[in-house]
N, CA, C and O of each residue as an XYZ file, in Angstrom:
708
protein
N       0.843     -1.175      0.000
C       0.000      0.000      0.000
C       0.886      1.235      0.000
O       1.683      1.444      0.915
N       0.742      2.030     -1.011
C       1.448      3.305     -1.062
C       0.456      4.349     -1.507
O      -0.176      4.206     -2.553
N       0.314      5.400     -0.718
C      -0.547      6.519     -1.074
C       0.364      7.711     -1.316
O       1.112      8.124     -0.429
N       0.298      8.252     -2.505
C       1.119      9.412     -2.824
C       0.190     10.566     -3.147
O      -0.634     10.474     -4.056
N       0.325     11.644     -2.406
C      -0.474     12.845     -2.620
C       0.495     14.007     -2.749
O       1.100     14.435     -1.766
N       0.639     14.517     -3.969
C       1.616     15.585     -4.153
C       2.988     15.061     -3.815
O       3.420     14.054     -4.377
N       3.680     15.716     -2.915
C       5.008     15.265     -2.513
C       4.961     14.384     -1.269
O       6.011     14.010     -0.746
N       3.768     14.046     -0.785
C       3.610     13.206      0.401
C       3.392     11.762     -0.021
O       2.539     11.472     -0.860
N       4.170     10.860      0.566
C       4.017      9.427      0.323
C       3.749      8.747      1.656
O       4.465      8.976      2.631
N       2.716      7.911      1.697
C       2.414      7.108      2.886
C       2.599      5.658      2.493
O       2.009      5.168      1.529
N       3.442      4.981      3.271
C       3.750      3.583      2.971
C       4.235      2.887      4.237
O       4.596      3.544      5.213
N       4.244      1.541      4.217
C       4.803      0.827      5.362
C       6.291      1.145      5.516
O       7.002      1.354      4.532
N       6.737      1.176      6.751
C       8.149      1.402      7.026
C       8.958      0.275      6.394
O       8.488     -0.860      6.305
N      10.167      0.588      5.959
C      11.042     -0.453      5.424
C      12.464     -0.248      5.933
O      12.735      0.677      6.698
N      13.356     -1.113      5.504
C      14.729     -1.096      6.003
C      15.447      0.214      5.698
O      16.395      0.569      6.398
N      15.019      0.933      4.678
C      15.664      2.206      4.329
C      15.292      3.323      5.312
O      15.961      4.355      5.361
N      14.228      3.116      6.092
C      13.789      4.117      7.061
C      14.536      3.923      8.372
O      14.763      2.792      8.801
N      14.912      5.006      8.995
C      15.658      4.973     10.239
C      14.726      4.939     11.446
O      13.866      5.806     11.601
N      14.902      3.932     12.300
C      14.134      3.860     13.546
C      14.506      5.040     14.443
O      13.653      5.579     15.149
N      15.769      5.436     14.417
C      16.196      6.598     15.202
C      15.475      7.863     14.730
O      15.039      8.672     15.548
N      15.351      8.033     13.407
C      14.628      9.187     12.859
C      13.153      9.134     13.246
O      12.564     10.155     13.601
N      12.561      7.950     13.176
C      11.160      7.772     13.564
C      10.960      8.115     15.040
O       9.999      8.795     15.401
N      11.862      7.646     15.878
C      11.779      7.920     17.323
C      11.902      9.416     17.592
O      11.151      9.962     18.400
N      12.833     10.081     16.927
C      13.006     11.526     17.101
C      11.751     12.275     16.652
O      11.348     13.249     17.287
N      11.136     11.823     15.560
C       9.878     12.432     15.100
C       8.808     12.292     16.175
O       8.107     13.257     16.480
N       8.676     11.091     16.755
C       7.669     10.878     17.796
C       7.928     11.801     18.983
O       6.987     12.378     19.530
N       9.167     11.947     19.383
C       9.494     12.860     20.493
C       9.054     14.286     20.169
O       8.466     14.959     21.015
N       9.335     14.750     18.947
C       8.927     16.115     18.557
C       7.406     16.237     18.468
O       6.828     17.225     18.919
N       6.770     15.236     17.889
C       5.312     15.282     17.704
C       4.569     15.272     19.034
O       3.503     15.877     19.150
N       5.112     14.598     20.028
C       4.457     14.473     21.323
C       4.968     15.496     22.336
O       4.522     15.506     23.483
N       5.886     16.344     21.928
C       6.494     17.313     22.852
C       5.445     18.208     23.519
O       5.522     18.462     24.721
N       4.457     18.691     22.736
C       3.443     19.581     23.325
C       2.628     18.860     24.402
O       2.158     19.492     25.348
N       2.459     17.541     24.262
C       1.755     16.776     25.293
C       2.625     16.641     26.536
O       2.123     16.720     27.657
N       3.919     16.438     26.344
C       4.846     16.393     27.483
C       4.852     17.732     28.201
O       4.903     17.785     29.430
N       4.800     18.825     27.427
C       4.772     20.163     28.024
C       3.512     20.389     28.855
O       3.503     21.225     29.758
N       2.448     19.646     28.550
C       1.205     19.706     29.332
C       1.264     18.789     30.553
O       0.312     18.721     31.330
N       2.392     18.080     30.717
C       2.557     17.182     31.855
C       2.095     15.761     31.600
O       2.036     14.958     32.530
N       1.766     15.434     30.359
C       1.293     14.091     30.014
C       2.471     13.241     29.559
O       3.174     13.596     28.613
N       2.678     12.133     30.226
C       3.821     11.272     29.930
C       3.400     10.133     28.995
O       3.382      8.966     29.387
N       3.061     10.495     27.750
C       2.833      9.482     26.722
C       4.154      8.732     26.530
O       5.222      9.336     26.628
N       4.097      7.449     26.264
C       5.322      6.684     26.049
C       6.134      7.308     24.916
O       7.362      7.360     24.995
N       5.470      7.779     23.870
C       6.168      8.350     22.713
C       6.921      9.638     23.037
O       7.718     10.100     22.220
N       6.687     10.229     24.211
C       7.414     11.448     24.566
C       8.861     11.168     24.930
O       9.698     12.069     24.884
N       9.163      9.925     25.293
C      10.492      9.640     25.829
C      11.053      8.270     25.444
O      12.147      7.915     25.882
N      10.341      7.507     24.646
C      10.782      6.145     24.365
C      12.109      6.111     23.604
O      12.439      7.023     22.847
N      12.849      5.037     23.829
C      14.100      4.811     23.114
C      13.792      4.240     21.730
O      12.659      3.849     21.449
N      14.792      4.196     20.887
C      14.619      3.586     19.560
C      14.265      2.106     19.686
O      13.502      1.576     18.878
N      14.817      1.444     20.696
C      14.492      0.033     20.903
C      13.009     -0.131     21.266
O      12.359     -1.064     20.794
N      12.480      0.754     22.087
C      11.054      0.696     22.427
C      10.210      0.996     21.190
O       9.170      0.369     20.989
N      10.639      1.942     20.363
C       9.919      2.208     19.112
C       9.861      0.937     18.281
O       8.800      0.575     17.771
N      10.984      0.263     18.142
C      11.048     -0.985     17.375
C      10.090     -2.022     17.969
O       9.375     -2.698     17.229
N      10.072     -2.149     19.286
C       9.178     -3.112     19.952
C       7.717     -2.742     19.733
O       6.879     -3.615     19.505
N       7.410     -1.446     19.803
C       6.013     -1.020     19.684
C       5.473     -1.187     18.267
O       4.267     -1.362     18.090
N       6.339     -1.137     17.253
C       5.842     -1.322     15.888
C       5.831     -2.790     15.477
O       5.205     -3.153     14.480
N       6.521     -3.638     16.243
C       6.509     -5.073     15.949
C       5.099     -5.613     16.191
O       4.419     -5.184     17.124
N       4.680     -6.514     15.385
C       3.355     -7.106     15.554
C       2.257     -6.284     14.915
O       1.080     -6.634     14.996
N       2.640     -5.204     14.286
C       1.680     -4.362     13.590
C       2.287     -3.885     12.291
O       3.299     -4.413     11.831
N       1.669     -2.895     11.712
C       2.195     -2.268     10.510
C       2.426     -0.808     10.817
O       1.489     -0.066     11.111
N       3.669     -0.402     10.747
C       4.016      1.002     10.950
C       4.000      1.686      9.599
O       4.760      1.328      8.699
N       3.130      2.674      9.464
C       3.105      3.480      8.250
C       3.915      4.741      8.494
O       3.884      5.305      9.588
N       4.633      5.178      7.482
C       5.350      6.444      7.556
C       4.854      7.340      6.430
O       4.600      6.893      5.311
N       4.726      8.606      6.762
C       4.449      9.636      5.765
C       5.772     10.321      5.499
O       6.415     10.824      6.420
N       6.182     10.343      4.232
C       7.460     10.937      3.868
C       7.212     12.104      2.923
O       6.361     12.048      2.036
N       7.977     13.151      3.143
C       7.945     14.326      2.265
C       9.274     15.038      2.423
O       9.843     15.056      3.514
N       9.764     15.613      1.364
C      11.009     16.362      1.444
C      12.185     15.532      1.885
O      13.125     16.068      2.473
N      12.165     14.235      1.621
C      13.284     13.372      1.958
C      13.289     12.837      3.374
O      14.208     12.102      3.736
N      12.297     13.176      4.197
C      12.281     12.705      5.577
C      10.925     12.216      6.006
O       9.934     12.376      5.293
N      10.889     11.616      7.182
C       9.630     11.156      7.767
C       8.946     12.349      8.418
O       9.529     13.014      9.274
N       7.701     12.622      8.011
C       6.937     13.739      8.578
C       5.722     13.269      9.365
O       5.023     14.079      9.973
N       5.466     11.964      9.357
C       4.337     11.439     10.111
C       4.403      9.930     10.205
O       5.085      9.269      9.422
N       3.679      9.396     11.181
C       3.657      7.952     11.374
C       2.399      7.532     12.117
O       1.767      8.330     12.809
N       2.055      6.273     11.959
C       0.982      5.636     12.708
C       1.284      4.146     12.724
O       1.820      3.611     11.754
N       0.948      3.479     13.806
C       1.114      2.030     13.881
C      -0.269      1.398     13.946
O      -1.087      1.737     14.801
N      -0.510      0.481     13.030
C      -1.788     -0.216     12.898
C      -1.624     -1.659     13.358
O      -0.643     -2.324     13.025
N      -2.601     -2.131     14.129
C      -2.637     -3.535     14.544
C      -3.974     -4.135     14.116
O      -5.031     -3.570     14.398
N      -3.926     -5.275     13.438
C      -5.162     -5.905     12.959
C      -5.984     -6.488     14.104
O      -5.510     -6.563     15.238
N      -7.211     -6.900     13.808
C      -8.125     -7.347     14.865
C      -7.626     -8.488     15.735
O      -7.993     -8.548     16.909
N      -6.825     -9.378     15.228
C      -6.401    -10.531     16.039
C      -5.286    -10.192     17.035
O      -4.921    -11.040     17.849
N      -4.741     -8.982     16.988
C      -3.718     -8.554     17.945
C      -4.435     -7.896     19.127
O      -5.065     -6.851     18.966
N      -4.342     -8.500     20.298
C      -5.055     -7.984     21.462
C      -4.423     -6.692     21.952
O      -3.220     -6.479     21.800
N      -5.260     -5.817     22.552
C      -4.797     -4.494     22.930
C      -4.767     -4.187     24.404
O      -4.293     -3.115     24.781
N      -5.249     -5.073     25.266
C      -5.101     -4.861     26.692
C      -6.278     -4.253     27.423
O      -6.147     -3.905     28.596
N      -7.419     -4.111     26.777
C      -8.641     -3.673     27.453
C      -9.790     -4.490     26.871
O      -9.635     -5.094     25.810
N     -10.935     -4.520     27.542
C     -12.047     -5.319     26.999
C     -12.380     -4.972     25.542
O     -12.599     -5.874     24.733
N     -12.421     -3.690     25.200
C     -12.764     -3.310     23.830
C     -11.623     -3.646     22.873
O     -11.852     -4.213     21.805
N     -10.400     -3.298     23.254
C      -9.257     -3.533     22.372
C      -8.952     -5.016     22.196
O      -8.241     -5.392     21.264
N      -9.481     -5.867     23.083
C      -9.282     -7.311     22.965
C     -10.363     -7.998     22.138
O     -10.301     -9.211     21.937
N     -11.343     -7.255     21.659
C     -12.377     -7.854     20.799
C     -11.747     -8.293     19.481
O     -10.885     -7.601     18.937
N     -12.170     -9.416     18.982
C     -11.587     -9.955     17.763
C     -12.072     -9.264     16.499
O     -11.581     -9.561     15.410
N     -13.033     -8.341     16.623
C     -13.488     -7.580     15.454
C     -13.014     -6.124     15.505
O     -13.483     -5.288     14.733
N     -12.083     -5.828     16.419
C     -11.600     -4.462     16.598
C     -10.101     -4.393     16.301
O      -9.294     -5.034     16.974
N      -9.747     -3.616     15.297
C      -8.347     -3.294     15.025
C      -8.021     -2.035     15.818
O      -8.934     -1.347     16.275
N      -6.743     -1.719     15.991
C      -6.435     -0.492     16.718
C      -5.129      0.134     16.222
O      -4.287     -0.513     15.598
N      -5.008      1.415     16.532
C      -3.833      2.177     16.121
C      -3.176      2.788     17.349
O      -3.791      2.952     18.403
N      -1.906      3.119     17.171
C      -1.153      3.814     18.212
C      -0.059      4.632     17.543
O       0.147      4.548     16.332
N       0.628      5.414     18.338
C       1.782      6.196     17.906
C       1.509      7.058     16.669
O       2.351      7.149     15.775
N       0.342      7.681     16.621
C       0.087      8.641     15.554
C       0.866      9.901     15.889
O       0.671     10.494     16.950
N       1.735     10.305     15.002
C       2.521     11.509     15.228
C       2.828     12.206     13.920
O       3.096     11.561     12.906
N       2.786     13.529     13.950
C       3.090     14.347     12.779
C       4.096     15.409     13.193
O       3.996     15.999     14.269
N       5.057     15.638     12.325
C       6.062     16.668     12.549
C       5.362     17.990     12.887
O       4.497     18.435     12.133
N       5.722     18.621     14.007
C       5.026     19.852     14.416
C       4.960     20.931     13.331
O       3.949     21.624     13.225
N       5.992     21.085     12.543
C       6.008     22.136     11.510
C       4.964     21.924     10.423
O       4.611     22.868      9.718
N       4.462     20.691     10.276
C       3.468     20.426      9.230
C       2.136     19.930      9.803
O       1.282     19.451      9.058
N       1.957     20.044     11.119
C       0.662     19.691     11.697
C      -0.393     20.658     11.173
O      -0.103     21.825     10.908
N      -1.609     20.167     11.027
C      -2.700     20.989     10.514
C      -2.777     21.002      8.997
O      -3.592     21.734      8.435
N      -1.961     20.223      8.327
C      -1.962     20.175      6.864
C      -2.596     18.900      6.314
O      -2.481     18.615      5.122
N      -3.264     18.129      7.177
C      -3.992     16.941      6.725
C      -3.207     15.647      6.750
O      -3.738     14.607      6.358
N      -1.967     15.672      7.196
C      -1.153     14.451      7.205
C      -1.706     13.446      8.214
O      -1.809     12.260      7.901
N      -2.060     13.895      9.410
C      -2.638     13.004     10.407
C      -3.914     12.356      9.897
O      -4.140     11.163     10.101
N      -4.735     13.137      9.243
C      -5.989     12.613      8.682
C      -5.706     11.550      7.624
O      -6.382     10.523      7.578
N      -4.704     11.795      6.771
C      -4.360     10.817      5.737
C      -3.824      9.531      6.357
O      -4.110      8.439      5.865
N      -3.051      9.651      7.430
C      -2.574      8.457      8.127
C      -3.738      7.692      8.750
O      -3.774      6.463      8.690
N      -4.689      8.410      9.347
C      -5.877      7.756      9.919
C      -6.688      7.072      8.816
O      -7.143      5.942      8.994
N      -6.869      7.750      7.681
C      -7.602      7.153      6.557
C      -6.931      5.863      6.095
O      -7.607      4.871      5.820
N      -5.598      5.879      6.008
C      -4.869      4.685      5.580
C      -5.081      3.539      6.561
O      -5.276      2.397      6.144
N      -5.047      3.833      7.864
C      -5.271      2.801      8.875
C      -6.704      2.272      8.799
O      -6.929      1.071      8.941
N      -7.670      3.161      8.578
C      -9.059      2.721      8.457
C      -9.233      1.807      7.244
O      -9.973      0.825      7.311
N      -8.560      2.122      6.140
C      -8.630      1.267      4.952
C      -8.026     -0.107      5.242
O      -8.569     -1.128      4.819
N      -6.914     -0.134      5.956
C      -6.287     -1.407      6.312
C      -7.214     -2.227      7.199
O      -7.356     -3.434      7.002
N      -7.843     -1.582      8.167
C      -8.745     -2.279      9.084
C      -9.936     -2.868      8.332
O     -10.329     -4.010      8.573
N     -10.503     -2.088      7.426
C     -11.640     -2.582      6.635
C     -11.209     -3.781      5.789
O     -11.932     -4.775      5.710
N     -10.047     -3.694      5.164
C      -9.526     -4.810      4.364
C      -9.304     -6.050      5.218
O      -9.481     -7.173      4.747
N      -8.914     -5.845      6.486
C      -8.684     -6.973      7.393
C      -9.975     -7.521      7.994
O      -9.935     -8.464      8.784
N     -11.123     -6.939      7.630
C     -12.406     -7.432      8.114
C     -12.814     -6.914      9.475
O     -13.752     -7.438     10.075
N     -12.132     -5.893      9.979
C     -12.492     -5.322     11.277
C     -13.818     -4.575     11.177
O     -14.101     -3.918     10.174
N     -14.612     -4.683     12.213
C     -15.855     -3.912     12.283
C     -15.583     -2.505     12.803
O     -16.312     -1.566     12.486
N     -14.517     -2.367     13.613
C     -14.188     -1.104     14.262
C     -12.688     -0.873     14.214
O     -11.897     -1.814     14.152
N     -12.312      0.407     14.244
C     -10.924      0.795     14.458
C     -10.900      1.631     15.724
O     -11.644      2.603     15.856
N     -10.034      1.240     16.657
C      -9.998      1.890     17.970
C      -8.620      2.488     18.238
O      -7.641      2.198     17.550
N      -8.586      3.331     19.263
C      -7.360      3.987     19.708
C      -7.555      4.369     21.158
O      -8.657      4.262     21.697
N      -6.487      4.813     21.784
C      -6.650      5.387     23.120
C      -5.818      6.647     23.211
O      -4.812      6.803     22.519
N      -6.258      7.545     24.082
C      -5.536      8.787     24.328
C      -5.818      9.225     25.759
O      -6.723      8.706     26.413
N      -5.043     10.174     26.230
C      -5.223     10.676     27.597
C      -6.602     11.311     27.738
O      -7.045     12.052     26.861
N      -7.282     11.015     28.856
C      -8.615     11.575     29.054
C      -8.597     13.091     29.203
O      -9.633     13.734     29.034
N      -7.447     13.673     29.516
C      -7.351     15.137     29.637
C      -6.833     15.811     28.366
O      -6.688     17.033     28.330
N      -6.555     15.027     27.328
C      -6.110     15.600     26.046
C      -7.355     15.962     25.234
O      -7.644     15.350     24.206
N      -8.073     16.956     25.715
C      -9.379     17.314     25.136
C      -9.275     17.687     23.664
O     -10.176     17.370     22.887
N      -8.204     18.348     23.266
C      -8.046     18.729     21.860
C      -7.919     17.493     20.976
O      -8.436     17.487     19.859
N      -7.245     16.454     21.447
C      -7.141     15.216     20.673
C      -8.483     14.485     20.627
O      -8.891     13.987     19.578
N      -9.155     14.427     21.756
C     -10.463     13.769     21.802
C     -11.426     14.452     20.829
O     -12.153     13.776     20.101
N     -11.434     15.776     20.814
C     -12.312     16.506     19.874
C     -11.937     16.204     18.426
O     -12.814     16.026     17.581
N     -10.635     16.144     18.138
C     -10.196     15.850     16.771
C     -10.673     14.458     16.351
O     -11.215     14.286     15.259
N     -10.469     13.461     17.229
C     -10.925     12.103     16.914
C     -12.453     12.064     16.755
O     -12.962     11.363     15.881
N     -13.174     12.798     17.578
C     -14.643     12.855     17.429
C     -15.017     13.426     16.066
O     -15.956     12.935     15.440
N     -14.318     14.437     15.593
C     -14.595     14.995     14.258
C     -14.350     13.960     13.160
O     -14.952     14.034     12.089
N     -13.474     13.007     13.423
C     -13.200     11.935     12.459
C     -14.187     10.779     12.585
O     -14.109      9.813     11.826
N     -15.117     10.870     13.539
C     -16.141      9.841     13.681
C     -15.910      8.853     14.810
O     -16.634      7.862     14.915
N     -14.928      9.096     15.649
C     -14.645      8.210     16.776
C     -15.523      8.597     17.964
O     -15.874      9.764     18.138
N     -15.872      7.597     18.780
C     -16.730      7.815     19.937
C     -16.089      7.177     21.167
O     -15.275      6.260     21.061
N     -16.474      7.680     22.323
C     -15.976      7.158     23.596
C     -16.490      5.735     23.799
O     -17.659      5.441     23.551
N     -15.595      4.858     24.253
C     -15.966      3.473     24.550
C     -15.795      3.145     26.025
O     -16.748      2.726     26.682
N     -14.576      3.335     26.557
C     -14.297      2.916     27.926
C     -13.041      3.611     28.441
O     -12.200      4.062     27.663
N     -12.929      3.690     29.763
C     -11.661      4.181     30.327
C     -10.656      3.032     30.381
O     -11.038      1.862     30.414
N      -9.387      3.373     30.391
C      -8.329      2.387     30.553
C      -7.163      3.079     31.262
O      -6.938      4.278     31.094
N      -6.444      2.313     32.040
C      -5.347      2.896     32.812
C      -4.068      2.117     32.508
O      -3.946      0.945     32.862
N      -3.136      2.771     31.858
C      -1.873      2.145     31.475
C      -0.750      2.446     32.481
O       0.397      2.054     32.266
N      -1.084      3.141     33.581
C      -0.036      3.431     34.562
C       0.546      2.117     35.088
O      -0.208      1.168     35.302
N       1.838      2.032     35.299
C       2.826      3.106     35.428
C       3.513      3.502     34.121
O       4.436      4.316     34.144
N       3.086      2.944     32.973
C       3.717      3.318     31.699
C       3.408      4.760     31.320
O       4.178      5.396     30.600
N       2.287      5.272     31.802
C       1.906      6.672     31.603
C       1.607      7.266     32.974
O       1.670      6.569     33.986
N       1.283      8.551     33.002
C       0.921      9.189     34.279
C      -0.508      9.718     34.240
O      -0.833     10.666     34.955
N      -1.352      9.128     33.425
C      -2.727      9.589     33.251
C      -3.625      8.393     32.950
O      -3.160      7.321     32.563
N      -4.926      8.610     33.140
C      -5.929      7.640     32.666
C      -6.199      7.940     31.199
O      -6.092      9.080     30.746
N      -6.547      6.903     30.481
C      -6.843      7.047     29.055
C      -8.303      6.751     28.775
O      -9.014      6.185     29.606
N      -8.729      7.144     27.597
C     -10.037      6.766     27.080
C      -9.809      5.998     25.780
O      -8.980      6.371     24.950
N     -10.568      4.920     25.629
C     -10.582      4.191     24.376
C     -11.701      4.798     23.534
O     -12.824      4.990     24.001
N     -11.365      5.091     22.294
C     -12.335      5.611     21.337
C     -12.344      4.661     20.141
O     -11.337      4.016     19.851
N     -13.475      4.577     19.453
C     -13.588      3.633     18.350
C     -14.508      4.185     17.279
O     -15.398      4.992     17.545
N     -14.269      3.730     16.071
C     -15.080      4.148     14.923
C     -15.607      2.910     14.216
O     -14.855      1.989     13.899
N     -16.909      2.903     13.976
C     -17.528      1.847     13.184
C     -17.091      2.040     11.741
O     -17.238      3.125     11.180
N     -16.555      0.984     11.144
C     -16.069      1.083      9.776
C     -17.199      0.762      8.811
O     -17.947     -0.197      9.003
N     -17.307      1.561      7.793
C     -18.302      1.337      6.747
C     -17.648      0.453      5.697
O     -16.582      0.762      5.166
N     -18.308     -0.633      5.422
C     -17.758     -1.555      4.426
C     -18.524     -1.434      3.131
O     -19.734     -1.209      3.116
N     -17.805     -1.585      2.063
C     -18.409     -1.566      0.739
C     -19.311     -2.785      0.594
O     -18.886     -3.907      0.869
N     -20.544     -2.573      0.168
C     -21.510     -3.668      0.040
C     -21.030     -4.726     -0.960
O     -21.479     -5.872     -0.918
N     -20.126     -4.344     -1.850
C     -19.620     -5.277     -2.843
C     -18.524     -6.178     -2.322
O     -18.081     -7.077     -3.038
N     -18.070     -5.966     -1.091
C     -16.983     -6.796     -0.555
C     -17.467     -8.150     -0.142
O     -16.680     -8.971      0.329
Protein backbone atom coordinates (compact mmCIF):
# COMPACT_ATOMS: atom_id res chain seq x y z
CA UNK A 1 0.00 0.00 0.00
CA UNK A 2 1.45 3.31 -1.06
CA UNK A 3 -0.55 6.52 -1.07
CA UNK A 4 1.12 9.41 -2.82
CA UNK A 5 -0.47 12.84 -2.62
CA UNK A 6 1.62 15.58 -4.15
CA UNK A 7 5.01 15.27 -2.51
CA UNK A 8 3.61 13.21 0.40
CA UNK A 9 4.02 9.43 0.32
CA UNK A 10 2.41 7.11 2.89
CA UNK A 11 3.75 3.58 2.97
CA UNK A 12 4.80 0.83 5.36
CA UNK A 13 8.15 1.40 7.03
CA UNK A 14 11.04 -0.45 5.42
CA UNK A 15 14.73 -1.10 6.00
CA UNK A 16 15.66 2.21 4.33
CA UNK A 17 13.79 4.12 7.06
CA UNK A 18 15.66 4.97 10.24
CA UNK A 19 14.13 3.86 13.55
CA UNK A 20 16.20 6.60 15.20
CA UNK A 21 14.63 9.19 12.86
CA UNK A 22 11.16 7.77 13.56
CA UNK A 23 11.78 7.92 17.32
CA UNK A 24 13.01 11.53 17.10
CA UNK A 25 9.88 12.43 15.10
CA UNK A 26 7.67 10.88 17.80
CA UNK A 27 9.49 12.86 20.49
CA UNK A 28 8.93 16.12 18.56
CA UNK A 29 5.31 15.28 17.70
CA UNK A 30 4.46 14.47 21.32
CA UNK A 31 6.49 17.31 22.85
CA UNK A 32 3.44 19.58 23.32
CA UNK A 33 1.76 16.78 25.29
CA UNK A 34 4.85 16.39 27.48
CA UNK A 35 4.77 20.16 28.02
CA UNK A 36 1.21 19.71 29.33
CA UNK A 37 2.56 17.18 31.86
CA UNK A 38 1.29 14.09 30.01
CA UNK A 39 3.82 11.27 29.93
CA UNK A 40 2.83 9.48 26.72
CA UNK A 41 5.32 6.68 26.05
CA UNK A 42 6.17 8.35 22.71
CA UNK A 43 7.41 11.45 24.57
CA UNK A 44 10.49 9.64 25.83
CA UNK A 45 10.78 6.14 24.37
CA UNK A 46 14.10 4.81 23.11
CA UNK A 47 14.62 3.59 19.56
CA UNK A 48 14.49 0.03 20.90
CA UNK A 49 11.05 0.70 22.43
CA UNK A 50 9.92 2.21 19.11
CA UNK A 51 11.05 -0.99 17.38
CA UNK A 52 9.18 -3.11 19.95
CA UNK A 53 6.01 -1.02 19.68
CA UNK A 54 5.84 -1.32 15.89
CA UNK A 55 6.51 -5.07 15.95
CA UNK A 56 3.35 -7.11 15.55
CA UNK A 57 1.68 -4.36 13.59
CA UNK A 58 2.20 -2.27 10.51
CA UNK A 59 4.02 1.00 10.95
CA UNK A 60 3.10 3.48 8.25
CA UNK A 61 5.35 6.44 7.56
CA UNK A 62 4.45 9.64 5.76
CA UNK A 63 7.46 10.94 3.87
CA UNK A 64 7.94 14.33 2.26
CA UNK A 65 11.01 16.36 1.44
CA UNK A 66 13.28 13.37 1.96
CA UNK A 67 12.28 12.71 5.58
CA UNK A 68 9.63 11.16 7.77
CA UNK A 69 6.94 13.74 8.58
CA UNK A 70 4.34 11.44 10.11
CA UNK A 71 3.66 7.95 11.37
CA UNK A 72 0.98 5.64 12.71
CA UNK A 73 1.11 2.03 13.88
CA UNK A 74 -1.79 -0.22 12.90
CA UNK A 75 -2.64 -3.53 14.54
CA UNK A 76 -5.16 -5.90 12.96
CA UNK A 77 -8.13 -7.35 14.87
CA UNK A 78 -6.40 -10.53 16.04
CA UNK A 79 -3.72 -8.55 17.94
CA UNK A 80 -5.05 -7.98 21.46
CA UNK A 81 -4.80 -4.49 22.93
CA UNK A 82 -5.10 -4.86 26.69
CA UNK A 83 -8.64 -3.67 27.45
CA UNK A 84 -12.05 -5.32 27.00
CA UNK A 85 -12.76 -3.31 23.83
CA UNK A 86 -9.26 -3.53 22.37
CA UNK A 87 -9.28 -7.31 22.96
CA UNK A 88 -12.38 -7.85 20.80
CA UNK A 89 -11.59 -9.96 17.76
CA UNK A 90 -13.49 -7.58 15.45
CA UNK A 91 -11.60 -4.46 16.60
CA UNK A 92 -8.35 -3.29 15.02
CA UNK A 93 -6.44 -0.49 16.72
CA UNK A 94 -3.83 2.18 16.12
CA UNK A 95 -1.15 3.81 18.21
CA UNK A 96 1.78 6.20 17.91
CA UNK A 97 0.09 8.64 15.55
CA UNK A 98 2.52 11.51 15.23
CA UNK A 99 3.09 14.35 12.78
CA UNK A 100 6.06 16.67 12.55
CA UNK A 101 5.03 19.85 14.42
CA UNK A 102 6.01 22.14 11.51
CA UNK A 103 3.47 20.43 9.23
CA UNK A 104 0.66 19.69 11.70
CA UNK A 105 -2.70 20.99 10.51
CA UNK A 106 -1.96 20.17 6.86
CA UNK A 107 -3.99 16.94 6.73
CA UNK A 108 -1.15 14.45 7.21
CA UNK A 109 -2.64 13.00 10.41
CA UNK A 110 -5.99 12.61 8.68
CA UNK A 111 -4.36 10.82 5.74
CA UNK A 112 -2.57 8.46 8.13
CA UNK A 113 -5.88 7.76 9.92
CA UNK A 114 -7.60 7.15 6.56
CA UNK A 115 -4.87 4.68 5.58
CA UNK A 116 -5.27 2.80 8.88
CA UNK A 117 -9.06 2.72 8.46
CA UNK A 118 -8.63 1.27 4.95
CA UNK A 119 -6.29 -1.41 6.31
CA UNK A 120 -8.75 -2.28 9.08
CA UNK A 121 -11.64 -2.58 6.63
CA UNK A 122 -9.53 -4.81 4.36
CA UNK A 123 -8.68 -6.97 7.39
CA UNK A 124 -12.41 -7.43 8.11
CA UNK A 125 -12.49 -5.32 11.28
CA UNK A 126 -15.85 -3.91 12.28
CA UNK A 127 -14.19 -1.10 14.26
CA UNK A 128 -10.92 0.80 14.46
CA UNK A 129 -10.00 1.89 17.97
CA UNK A 130 -7.36 3.99 19.71
CA UNK A 131 -6.65 5.39 23.12
CA UNK A 132 -5.54 8.79 24.33
CA UNK A 133 -5.22 10.68 27.60
CA UNK A 134 -8.62 11.57 29.05
CA UNK A 135 -7.35 15.14 29.64
CA UNK A 136 -6.11 15.60 26.05
CA UNK A 137 -9.38 17.31 25.14
CA UNK A 138 -8.05 18.73 21.86
CA UNK A 139 -7.14 15.22 20.67
CA UNK A 140 -10.46 13.77 21.80
CA UNK A 141 -12.31 16.51 19.87
CA UNK A 142 -10.20 15.85 16.77
CA UNK A 143 -10.92 12.10 16.91
CA UNK A 144 -14.64 12.85 17.43
CA UNK A 145 -14.59 14.99 14.26
CA UNK A 146 -13.20 11.94 12.46
CA UNK A 147 -16.14 9.84 13.68
CA UNK A 148 -14.64 8.21 16.78
CA UNK A 149 -16.73 7.81 19.94
CA UNK A 150 -15.98 7.16 23.60
CA UNK A 151 -15.97 3.47 24.55
CA UNK A 152 -14.30 2.92 27.93
CA UNK A 153 -11.66 4.18 30.33
CA UNK A 154 -8.33 2.39 30.55
CA UNK A 155 -5.35 2.90 32.81
CA UNK A 156 -1.87 2.15 31.47
CA UNK A 157 -0.04 3.43 34.56
CA UNK A 158 2.83 3.11 35.43
CA UNK A 159 3.72 3.32 31.70
CA UNK A 160 1.91 6.67 31.60
CA UNK A 161 0.92 9.19 34.28
CA UNK A 162 -2.73 9.59 33.25
CA UNK A 163 -5.93 7.64 32.67
CA UNK A 164 -6.84 7.05 29.05
CA UNK A 165 -10.04 6.77 27.08
CA UNK A 166 -10.58 4.19 24.38
CA UNK A 167 -12.34 5.61 21.34
CA UNK A 168 -13.59 3.63 18.35
CA UNK A 169 -15.08 4.15 14.92
CA UNK A 170 -17.53 1.85 13.18
CA UNK A 171 -16.07 1.08 9.78
CA UNK A 172 -18.30 1.34 6.75
CA UNK A 173 -17.76 -1.55 4.43
CA UNK A 174 -18.41 -1.57 0.74
CA UNK A 175 -21.51 -3.67 0.04
CA UNK A 176 -19.62 -5.28 -2.84
CA UNK A 177 -16.98 -6.80 -0.55
